C-alpha positions in Angstrom: -95.3 67.0 -69.5 -94.9 64.8 -72.5 -93.7 66.1 -75.8 -96.1 65.2 -78.7 -94.2 63.8 -81.7 -97.1 63.6 -84.1 -100.8 64.3 -84.6 -102.6 62.3 -87.3 -105.5 63.7 -89.3 -108.3 62.5 -91.5 -109.2 65.6 -93.5 -109.5 68.3 -90.9 -110.3 65.9 -88.0 -107.5 65.0 -85.5 -107.9 61.3 -85.1 -104.7 60.1 -83.3 -101.5 61.2 -81.7 -98.2 59.7 -81.0 -96.2 60.5 -77.8 -92.8 58.7 -78.0 -93.7 55.2 -79.0 -97.3 55.4 -77.6 -100.1 55.7 -80.1 -103.5 57.0 -78.9 -106.7 57.3 -80.9 -108.8 60.4 -80.3 -112.6 59.9 -80.6 -114.8 63.0 -80.7 -118.3 63.9 -79.9 -120.8 65.8 -82.1 -119.0 69.2 -81.3 -115.6 67.9 -82.3 -114.5 67.7 -78.7 -112.1 65.0 -77.6 -114.5 62.6 -75.7 -112.6 59.3 -75.6 -109.0 58.2 -76.1 -108.0 54.6 -76.7 -104.7 52.8 -77.2 -103.8 51.0 -80.4 -105.7 47.9 -79.2 -108.9 49.8 -78.5 -108.5 49.8 -74.7 -110.1 52.9 -73.1 -107.4 55.4 -72.0 -109.6 58.3 -70.9 -113.1 59.7 -71.2 -114.2 63.4 -71.0 -117.6 65.0 -70.8 -118.4 68.7 -70.8 -120.9 71.2 -69.6 -122.4 73.5 -72.4 -119.6 76.2 -72.0 -116.7 73.8 -71.9 -116.2 73.1 -68.2 -115.3 69.5 -67.5 -118.3 67.6 -66.3 -116.8 64.1 -66.1 -113.2 62.9 -66.5 -111.9 59.4 -66.3 -108.2 58.6 -66.8 -105.5 61.0 -68.1 -106.2 62.6 -71.5 -102.9 62.8 -73.4 -103.9 65.8 -75.6 -104.6 69.5 -74.7 -107.1 69.6 -77.6 -110.3 69.0 -75.7 -113.6 71.0 -75.8 -114.6 71.8 -79.4 -111.1 70.7 -80.3 -109.6 73.9 -78.8 -106.4 73.8 -76.7 -107.1 73.7 -72.9 -104.7 75.6 -70.8 -104.7 74.7 -67.2 -104.5 77.5 -64.6 -101.2 78.0 -63.0 
């Protein structure tokens, strides 16, 4: 698991994160869920889509943040 060094905000919206020297931009959907992440060049890193109650419907790539559905922290089952 990576240690997050920084989250960056625009107002109350989480817009980017830095893990070590890697900067990722967090693009949200209309509910505030993390939908797409890109690197600093705009290259797609991951994409997430959700069913109405937050279950993952589609996932592409590895999402670097645990803030996902409606910007809440996702805890994976043990």
